[in-house]
DOGU-682179 format. One record per residue: x, z, y of N, C-alpha, C in turn. Coordinates in pm, whole numbers. Layout:
REM DOGU-682179
[pt [X,Z,Y],[X,Z,Y],[X,Z,Y]];
...
REM end
This chain:
REM DOGU-682179
[pt [44,1,-124],[-10,8,1],[110,15,133]];
[pt [38,-55,239],[100,-67,374],[145,37,423]];
[pt [67,154,386],[28,261,497],[198,365,455]];
[pt [209,335,317],[325,444,316],[487,386,197]];
[pt [548,468,229],[666,439,114],[597,491,32]];
[pt [738,483,-111],[689,531,-241],[665,666,-275]];
[pt [564,705,-309],[582,861,-310],[690,946,-342]];
[pt [665,1085,-291],[807,1148,-277],[746,1295,-430]];
[pt [616,1323,-427],[614,1439,-488],[412,1361,-550]];
[pt [372,1493,-613],[197,1484,-639],[133,1500,-548]];
[pt [132,1537,-418],[79,1610,-308],[97,1433,-233]];
[pt [162,1401,-204],[169,1274,-162],[133,1138,-231]];
[pt [99,1125,-333],[59,1037,-422],[-120,1087,-429]];
[pt [-144,1174,-438],[-294,1183,-405],[-341,1132,-256]];
[pt [-313,1193,-188],[-253,1138,-19],[-260,1004,-2]];
[pt [-184,933,-128],[-194,762,-116],[-314,710,-153]];
[pt [-353,779,-233],[-469,740,-364],[-590,719,-277]];
[pt [-598,880,-201],[-703,863,-147],[-735,778,15]];
[pt [-629,731,66],[-628,688,213],[-670,522,114]];
[pt [-640,481,-2],[-644,347,-80],[-800,355,-81]];
[pt [-834,455,-132],[-962,475,-183],[-1105,437,-23]];
[pt [-1033,525,45],[-1089,503,228],[-1111,370,245]];
[pt [-999,318,256],[-958,197,274],[-1116,86,200]];
[pt [-1052,121,117],[-1178,29,48],[-1301,24,68]];
[pt [-1357,138,86],[-1495,173,129],[-1495,104,267]];
[pt [-1442,142,397],[-1446,120,510],[-1437,-62,520]];
[pt [-1389,-125,454],[-1360,-269,458],[-1495,-310,376]];
[pt [-1507,-246,276],[-1684,-296,178],[-1790,-279,291]];
[pt [-1721,-162,380],[-1915,-140,434],[-1890,-258,597]];
[pt [-1777,-240,642],[-1728,-349,740],[-1812,-494,730]];
[pt [-1799,-527,613],[-1842,-681,635],[-1784,-799,689]];
[pt [-1679,-753,747],[-1582,-871,806],[-1503,-1056,758]];
[pt [-1501,-1087,781],[-1472,-1210,746],[-1348,-1248,779]];
[pt [-1253,-1316,668],[-1126,-1404,716],[-1029,-1340,822]];
[pt [-1012,-1428,967],[-894,-1354,1064],[-922,-1209,1113]];
[pt [-1083,-1189,1123],[-1079,-1059,1176],[-1111,-1008,1049]];
[pt [-1126,-1010,964],[-1094,-871,846],[-945,-842,839]];
[pt [-848,-1008,832],[-720,-933,836],[-667,-869,979]];
[pt [-728,-921,1072],[-654,-823,1208],[-706,-688,1244]];
[pt [-841,-705,1175],[-899,-536,1122],[-801,-450,1031]];
[pt [-732,-511,932],[-678,-428,859],[-568,-354,914]];
[pt [-468,-489,998],[-361,-432,1008],[-347,-313,1123]];
[pt [-506,-359,1195],[-482,-241,1333],[-525,-114,1254]];
[pt [-648,-100,1154],[-663,16,1067],[-512,78,1030]];
[pt [-428,26,908],[-323,47,889],[-270,160,981]];
[pt [-251,91,1099],[-173,166,1171],[-248,267,1250]];
[pt [-381,282,1267],[-461,375,1331],[-417,499,1225]];
[pt [-498,430,1119],[-457,572,1028],[-336,651,998]];
[pt [-238,565,1016],[-93,679,993],[-112,746,1125]];
[pt [-151,733,1238],[-154,816,1332],[-269,903,1306]];
[pt [-378,855,1324],[-456,947,1241],[-442,1064,1144]];
[pt [-340,1019,1074],[-323,1108,953],[-214,1194,1018]];
[pt [-134,1186,1065],[-33,1309,1157],[-150,1405,1228]];
[pt [-236,1331,1284],[-316,1441,1363],[-393,1533,1316]];
[pt [-442,1427,1187],[-504,1564,1097],[-414,1638,983]];
[pt [-300,1579,996],[-182,1739,955],[-170,1810,1047]];
[pt [-210,1820,1209],[-141,1877,1264],[-306,2021,1259]];
[pt [-364,1937,1239],[-519,2016,1211],[-516,2121,1100]];
[pt [-468,2058,972],[-412,2141,854],[-324,2276,828]];
[pt [-242,2211,960],[-147,2311,944],[-205,2441,1079]];
[pt [-261,2410,1152],[-285,2487,1200],[-447,2542,1151]];
[pt [-465,2536,1041],[-553,2606,940],[-555,2743,870]];
[pt [-364,2623,834],[-297,2714,754],[-243,2822,871]];
[pt [-210,2839,952],[-179,2938,1035],[-264,3005,1024]];
[pt [-409,2982,1076],[-552,3083,1106],[-544,3173,942]];
[pt [-519,3098,883],[-576,3150,744],[-439,3283,699]];
[pt [-349,3288,775],[-272,3406,780],[-312,3532,801]];
[pt [-356,3467,938],[-427,3614,1021],[-536,3652,1062]];
[pt [-640,3499,965],[-800,3568,997],[-884,3651,947]];
[pt [-778,3768,875],[-836,3911,880],[-791,3998,1013]];
[pt [-728,3958,1072],[-684,4073,1150],[-640,4011,1306]];
[pt [-777,3922,1357],[-750,3803,1466],[-728,3945,1583]];
[pt [-636,3945,1670],[-606,3982,1809],[-640,3877,1906]];
[pt [-635,3940,2029],[-652,3838,2182],[-529,3769,2148]];
[pt [-432,3839,2148],[-267,3709,2121],[-302,3603,2027]];
[pt [-314,3651,1898],[-358,3544,1814],[-476,3417,1807]];
[pt [-563,3525,1869],[-648,3424,1851],[-656,3322,2013]];
[pt [-578,3398,2117],[-594,3309,2228],[-473,3182,2214]];
[pt [-379,3174,2105],[-300,3127,2073],[-362,3005,1975]];
[pt [-412,3060,1881],[-510,2962,1793],[-627,2848,1883]];
[pt [-710,2944,1957],[-755,2820,2049],[-682,2715,2145]];
[pt [-598,2776,2189],[-476,2653,2271],[-465,2529,2164]];
[pt [-407,2602,2069],[-329,2515,1938],[-479,2431,1903]];
[pt [-601,2454,1912],[-702,2402,1834],[-760,2281,1943]];
[pt [-774,2292,2067],[-789,2254,2194],[-689,2136,2168]];
[pt [-599,2169,2178],[-499,2007,2212],[-481,1951,2089]];
[pt [-509,1937,1942],[-517,1904,1831],[-638,1807,1833]];
[pt [-738,1882,1901],[-869,1794,1941],[-849,1700,2004]];
[pt [-785,1735,2133],[-775,1656,2222],[-712,1503,2170]];
[pt [-558,1575,2105],[-522,1435,2087],[-563,1315,2018]];
[pt [-649,1389,1902],[-732,1312,1852],[-798,1216,1895]];
[pt [-899,1291,2005],[-981,1225,2053],[-900,1144,2178]];
[pt [-792,1103,2201],[-673,1038,2298],[-671,916,2217]];
[pt [-649,937,2065],[-640,827,1971],[-696,768,1961]];
[pt [-856,809,1943],[-955,764,1896],[-1038,662,2040]];
[pt [-964,709,2156],[-1042,646,2269],[-910,492,2268]];
[pt [-774,525,2256],[-686,414,2258],[-701,321,2146]];
[pt [-768,337,2023],[-803,243,1912],[-962,189,1936]];
[pt [-1020,243,2023],[-1155,175,2079],[-1067,62,2115]];
[pt [-1045,55,2230],[-997,-45,2297],[-914,-149,2223]];
[pt [-803,-111,2123],[-751,-204,2036],[-822,-293,1929]];
[pt [-956,-193,1865],[-994,-246,1823],[-1133,-388,1862]];
[pt [-1140,-359,1974],[-1263,-405,2075],[-1177,-601,2081]];
[pt [-1041,-564,2096],[-990,-658,2073],[-946,-784,1937]];
[pt [-961,-714,1820],[-972,-826,1745],[-1107,-812,1661]];
[pt [-1210,-747,1731],[-1387,-774,1667],[-1444,-711,1799]];
[pt [-1618,-747,1754],[-1728,-764,1811],[-1725,-600,1832]];
[pt [-1759,-565,2001],[-1777,-386,2026],[-1887,-340,1925]];
[pt [-1989,-381,1836],[-2101,-322,1796],[-1991,-324,1598]];
[pt [-1884,-405,1560],[-1827,-392,1473],[-1743,-272,1481]];
[pt [-1665,-257,1592],[-1591,-125,1673],[-1737,-30,1667]];
[pt [-1806,-17,1679],[-1916,145,1667],[-1924,139,1518]];
[pt [-1941,-4,1473],[-1997,43,1299],[-1864,148,1234]];
[pt [-1771,38,1281],[-1644,113,1213],[-1603,286,1206]];
[pt [-1650,337,1387],[-1627,462,1401],[-1737,524,1363]];
[pt [-1815,486,1309],[-1961,555,1264],[-1900,574,1099]];
[pt [-1866,497,1072],[-1821,478,907],[-1678,550,899]];
[pt [-1588,573,1001],[-1513,666,1010],[-1536,819,1044]];
[pt [-1646,838,1118],[-1723,993,1138],[-1765,1044,1005]];
[pt [-1862,937,946],[-1916,1019,777],[-1821,1024,693]];
[pt [-1710,931,662],[-1614,1017,614],[-1543,1181,650]];
[pt [-1495,1158,775],[-1463,1295,835],[-1569,1409,829]];
[pt [-1723,1345,901],[-1790,1466,835],[-1769,1538,667]];
[pt [-1772,1436,579],[-1802,1500,455],[-1675,1605,427]];
[pt [-1569,1527,495],[-1443,1561,418],[-1453,1729,512]];
[pt [-1476,1726,665],[-1506,1844,726],[-1574,1951,652]];
[pt [-1710,1916,603],[-1786,1987,540],[-1781,2054,436]];
[pt [-1644,1999,317],[-1588,2056,219],[-1467,2203,267]];
[pt [-1389,2140,354],[-1280,2240,449],[-1365,2358,498]];
[pt [-1495,2384,534],[-1546,2453,616],[-1614,2572,545]];
[pt [-1638,2492,407],[-1652,2624,323],[-1576,2681,257]];
[pt [-1380,2622,251],[-1334,2684,222],[-1182,2816,301]];
[pt [-1306,2804,455],[-1221,2853,594],[-1339,2947,601]];
[pt [-1265,3077,570],[-1362,3195,594],[-1355,3250,777]];
[pt [-1447,3302,783],[-1501,3335,904],[-1352,3436,997]];
[pt [-1339,3424,1156],[-1260,3524,1176],[-1313,3650,1203]];
[pt [-1248,3726,1135],[-1229,3908,1197],[-1150,4001,1303]];
[pt [-1231,4005,1370],[-1135,4108,1546],[-1078,4231,1452]];
[pt [-938,4195,1501],[-861,4327,1476],[-920,4445,1519]];
[pt [-955,4562,1446],[-1018,4681,1503],[-911,4776,1597]];
[pt [-999,4794,1675],[-911,4877,1792],[-843,4988,1721]];
REM end
């Protein structure tokens, strides 16, 4: 697959497999033809690499949260909130950047369709993750 080099471990292999499955689902649901499909595919791969880096930032944030979730102080909560907002803003900026790029290779309605598909996949992933993340417990004074 063009997104990644050969995997170094099982986790990378799983990520590559999931990325390939996701791309297949997206392409099947986009109904693009010929040159538009080819141009979309190249841009999609580029976007997914950057998006994965953003999502790894969120997973790092979740991992850091997991260490402190039972004993949240104002200090570590404020740090977490700041990092969370930064990660969310960076992902939104990336989406805006690629909406413009996608509009150069396909109709705006197709761009909307793509981001709808992307959002549905992300919502399904977030729902699974949300069930695994415990709610924060403020530190008792």
